[in-house]
N, C-alpha and C positions, 0 to 999 in steps of 0.2 A: 474562441476570440483569436484573432490575429497574432504574431510573435510584435508587431510592429503596434499594434495596438495594445498588447500586455506588457513591453515595454519603452511604451509614450511617457516619461515624466509627468507629473503632476502638475497645473499648472498654479497650484499653491504652493508650490516649493520655490522662493523665489528668491535671491537677494535681497537685502535690506534696502537696497538704494528702490527695488521696483515698490516694497512694502511702503515707504514713506511715500512717492510719487500715489500710490495707487489709496492711502490714505488722505492724501491733498484732494482727489478728484473726488473721496466720499462727501467730504465737506464744499466742497464746490458747486457736486449736482444738489448736494441741499440747499443753494440758495435760490434754486427756481422756485420752491413752492415756501419758503421759509418764510414769508411775509405773509403770504394768504391770513392765517387765523388773527393776526394785528390789525388786518384792516380797519374794523369796525372800532376797535379800541383805540386805532390811532384818530381815527376822524373824529371820536368823541372826544379824548383827553386832549386834541390838540383844537380843535375848535375849525375842523378843515369839514370842508365838502367833498364829497365821494369822487369827484372828477381831481380833485388835490392828492387825494392818495393816490387815485390812478394814475399817476405822474413817477410814483415809485418804480412802477412796471417801465412806464415809458422811458424815461431818463436813462433805467438800465440796461434796459434792450436795444435802444435806437443809438445808443454808444456806444456796446457792442457788437452791434450790427457795421457801424461804422468803422470801429477798430477791426472787425477781423479783414478788412481790405490792408492792412497794413500788417497786422502779426507775421506774414513769410518775408516782408521785408526787414523786419527787427529782428529775426529770431536770425536770418541771415547773415546778420552781423555781429548780434551777439555772440550766439551759440544757443543751444537747447536752454541747458542747465541756468545761464543769466537770466534766459527772457523766463523762465520757471520762476526766478528768486525775484525777477521785478513783478511780474504778473502776482504772486503771494503778497509781496509787501504790500502795494498797492490796495490788494483787498484788506490787510490786515489794520492799516491806516486810515483806511476809508470808512467800513464796516464799522470802526472804535469811534470816528467822530461822527458818525452817524448817528448812535448811540445814545452820545452825551449831546446831540442837539438837544434846541428849544422850539425848534417852529420847522410845519409841514418842508417849507423853502429850501431848509439847512439842508433835511433831511434828504429831499430829490436830487439835489447837486451832489450831495456827496455820493447817495448811489451811482449817479454818473461814474463818478472815479471808481466806483468799485468795478462797476460792467467794463472799462480800460482793463484793469487787471484781469477779470474774467477772462476776457478776451484772449490777453497774452498768455494766460496759464491753462486754458483748457483746449486751444490751439496747437499747445507743444506736450501738453501730459503724454496725449499716445505714441507720440513718437520717441518721448525718452522710455517708457515702459518696453514700447517694442525693441530699443538699442539697447535694454540690459536685460531685459527678460530670458531666463531659463526656458527651456523648453519648443522655441520656436516662436515664429507670429502668432499661430494659433492660442498657442496655450497663452501670451501676452493679450489675445484678443476676448477672452475667455474672463480675466482677471479684468481685463477694464470694463465689461459688461457687469461683473460684479458689483464694483464699485458703483456701477449708472446707476443700476438699480435699488442697491442699499440706502442712496444717497438722495434720489427721488422719492421714495418710501416714507425716510427717516425726515427729511428735509420739515415737511409742517407737522410733523409730531411735535419735532425740536422746537419747532416757532412755536405750535400751540404750547406745549411744558411752559418754555421759559417766558414766553407772551401772558401767560395767566398771574406770571407773578409782576411782570413789566412790561411794558412794550417795547422798552430799551435793550430786555434781556437775548430776543434774536440778534440781534445786532452785535453785544458785547460777545455772546456766547459763538459766531461765528469769529470775530476778531481775534478769540485767545486761542480756538482749533485751528485757524488757520497758522496762527503763530508757534504752535506746537510741528504743524505741518513745513513751514518756511525753516526754520530750524532742523526738522530731520532732513528736510529735502538737503538744505546747504552741506548740512556733516555727511550725510552716508551715499546721494549722487556724484558719481566721479563726474569732470569737470569732462566739457565735452567740446573737441574742435569747432571752431568755425567754418560752415561751408566754403567749399573753395570757389561756387557760383553763386554772387549775393542775385534777389528777386528783384522784380523792378514792382514797383507799389501802382505802376499801372494794370498791372498784367490783371488781376482780376475782373476791373471795371473795363477793359477791353476786351475779355473774354463774356460777356452779355450781347455782344452782337451779334453772336453764333445763335437762332432761333429756336436748337431745341433745348438749349441751356437756361433761355430768356424766358421759354415757356414753363420749363417745370422752375423756375423760381417762382414764377407768378404764379404756381398753383402751389407754391410755399406760402406764399403770404396770405394769401387766401385764405387758406385751411387755419392758418396762426392766425387771423384776423376771430374767425370761430374762435378757436380754440382759448385765446389768450381772453375774449370777453366771458369766457365761461370763468377761466382761472382768475380773472381781474375783479366781474363786478357780481358773480355767485355768492360771495361769502357777504355780504350786503341783507341776501333775502333770506338766509337760513336763519337766523336769530338765534344764533349760538353763542357759546361761548371759546372763549382762544382755543381752549383746551378739546371743547370738542370738534370746533373748524379745523383743530388738528387731526383728529383722529377722522375727519370725513375724508380729508384729500391725502393721510396717508392711504384709506382705502385707495382711491383714486390713483395715488403714485404708486402702489403694488402693481395694479392693472397694466400702468402704462407701462412698467417696467417687464413682465410676464410678456406682456404683446409686441412688445419693440424685440425683445431677444429671441422667444419661441414660437408667439402667435404669429407673426408677419412673416417669417423664413417656411410653417406649415403652409400656412395659405397661397404663400406664392407659390410651392412646388403645386399645390392641388388646384389652383386657380389660374395662375400666371401674376405676373405685376400688374397689368392692367385691370383687368375684370376684380381683382381682391382694390385697388383702390376706388373704382367706381362704387362699387359695394360700400366700403368703408366710410367712402365721404358723404353718401347718401344718405346710411343708418344714424352717421354724427350730423349731417343736417337735420334730420328730423327729432333726435336728440338734444340740440340747441334749439329747433323749433317748440320741444315742449314746455323747457325752461321759459320760453318768453309768450306762451299760450299759457302759463300758469305761476305766474310769480312769484304768489301770496300763499301757494302752496311750499311750504317747508318741506315737507314731504319727496312732494316730486321733485323739487329743485336737488336736494340732496340726493336721489336717489339718479336723476340725469347727468349730475355732477360724477360721481361714483363709477357710472357705467362710460362715457365720456371717456374715462383712461383705455377704455378697450379699443376705441378707433383713433383716437391720438397715440397709442405707441404703436398701430398697424402702420397710421400716414408717416410719421415720423422715421418710422424705418424704413418703407418703401418708396417715401416720395424722394429719402435721400438715396436709396438705390437705383431711383431713376434718372435723378442730375446724374448721378458717378457712370449710369450704364450708355446715356444720349449726350454726355457732353463732348466736343471736341477738341478738349482740350487738356491737358496734363491736370490729374485727380486735385493736386493741392490748390489749382487756381479754381476752378469747378468747385472745390467746397468752399472756399474763400466768398465769391460771387454769392454761393446761392444762400449760405450764410447771412451776406448783408442785405439781399433783397428778402428774405422770408424773416428775419428779425426787425425788419422798418414795419413788418404787418404787425408782426405780435408786440413790438412796443407800442404804435398806435392808438390801435383799438382798446385797452379796458381806458385811457382817457377819452376816446371818444365817444364809450360807451356811455360815463359817468357826465357828459354833455347833455347827451341826447337823452338821458334821464331827467337832465336836469329843465329841457326846455320839451319837451315830449310826453312820453310815460315810460316806466321799467319796462315795456314789453318792444319799445322799439331797438334795441340795441341786439337784444338776440333775437327776434327774427332777422333785421339786417347780419347777425354774425349767420344765421341758415343761410339765407341767399349766397353770402360770400362762401361759405363750403360747398354750396353745391353748384357755384360758379368753378369751384375750383376745379371739380366732376367733368365738366365741360372744356374746360382748357386744357385740362391733361389729354381730354379725348381726339386733341388736332396733334398729339404725338403718338395716337395708338401704335401705329407702326413701327416705328423706331422703336416702341415699349416692347410690343412683339417679337422684332427682329432681336434685340436684347437677350430675353427670354429665351430665346430660340439657339443663340448662339452661346449662350451659358449652358444648355442641357445637351449640345453635342459638341462641344468644346473647339470651337473654331479657330480660324488662324487670333485671332486678337483674345480667345481666351489660352491657347498655349502661350501668346506672348506674355500673359498675365504671371501665368504660372512661373515662366523661367525668370519674371521680373520677383513675384513670392520669391520664386528662392534663393535669387543673391539677399535678399533681404534677409533672410532665415540664416545662411552661413552668419555663424557666430565670429569668424573671423575680420568681418566688414561690420560690425556693428554701427558706425557714423553712415554708411550705405540705407542702412534702416531707417536712420533718424531724416534723413533727408530726403526718403523716399516719401515719407508720410507725415512730413509737417504740415501740421493745418487741418490733421484730419479730424481731430479731436470735437472740434465746435460744432461737428454735423451730429454730436452725441447731445448736445447741450439736454434738447426733447426731446432724447430716444432714440436719432437717427441710427440706420446700420451699417455696422460698421463688416461684418462679414458677407452680407451680400457687393461688399464693393471688393472684395478681393478677385470676382470674377469680372470686373470692370474692364473698360480698355482705357489706358489711360491717355492712348493718341489717336488723332483723328481715324478714322475707317478708310480703306482705300475706297 
């Protein structure tokens, strides 16, 4: 063990401010799978069709996608801490009101407001952790990754436990936990100054004119279509109680977290970004197709859903890494653009699945999801050369790698916390479904020469 390694501070020895934001991150990431276990009971108790219940995903994710385009604009005017507080406040208010609602339409509407708050929070949380954490940038990333894994794995389990009591339970539970996080953030996180330079609201949209960014964004949209078809409609096929559904999706979430944090970097180092993604996307398409072929066999559906966590975790990490590797725009802009495109696919897929079942049969949405994921691999292949070049540059520490290392050194300097906040604002949204942060440490923030 080297002296540097031996003397490196533990990433879990952090100021109270960092723990406050990390706790809020855990609760925020719980929201990804929180409603899964209660979808069937919501449909039954509120006399709603599956497609109406699926609007819980659509309103949340589509609004989150659109809000991603303005999070940089907002945070550059309010400052990081104030943006966190606004986002957390919106989540507390709308989750509580959703729990008190009496119709599926009201819940869907308030879930959209929850999406706005979530976008503001997740786009800023990593920036605040980086600016406040001890042990440098890498220590902050370890802590953030840990919060992600705990949140994704525990969200469905909490939803199942509370949903077994009442469908209102998960909404009120999130409201209470987020209120605790809001108070802790307001008290423990020090004030952050507003950035000297304000972001333009049009930058993320203009960035989509770049072919590499648009192509990888479409790849994310397509595989998220398959991902959220599974996440949104599979619960109706398992015929389980809310508690048991929570257990199934907890197992799924554990695999998502493991492969997002550990599996994807190992596979990338062994096979490269492109080949790993081709294999993962093809296997995910087959897994989705298995549900489409055998939707009347709960054992097959349960197994396929759990196994899909392997591919979803890998894809989330490496597609995000690919976006940051090939996009010829600053990292926060690429992040917002990609989040907007991919969450549109994730938001529309569950609602479309419900409508396809109503008009055709239960096989169709999963077969379509499998085709969409397979199409994602085809679309990604059109930027194969750019992905291979990014891998070579990273492994050989080319010019952009050295430039990024220098920028990271600036971010790691304790005397310049605000630079860390500014440089990394809006990174957080790429980790909502498990995207990679470590991979972006070696990507190019500027156009290649």
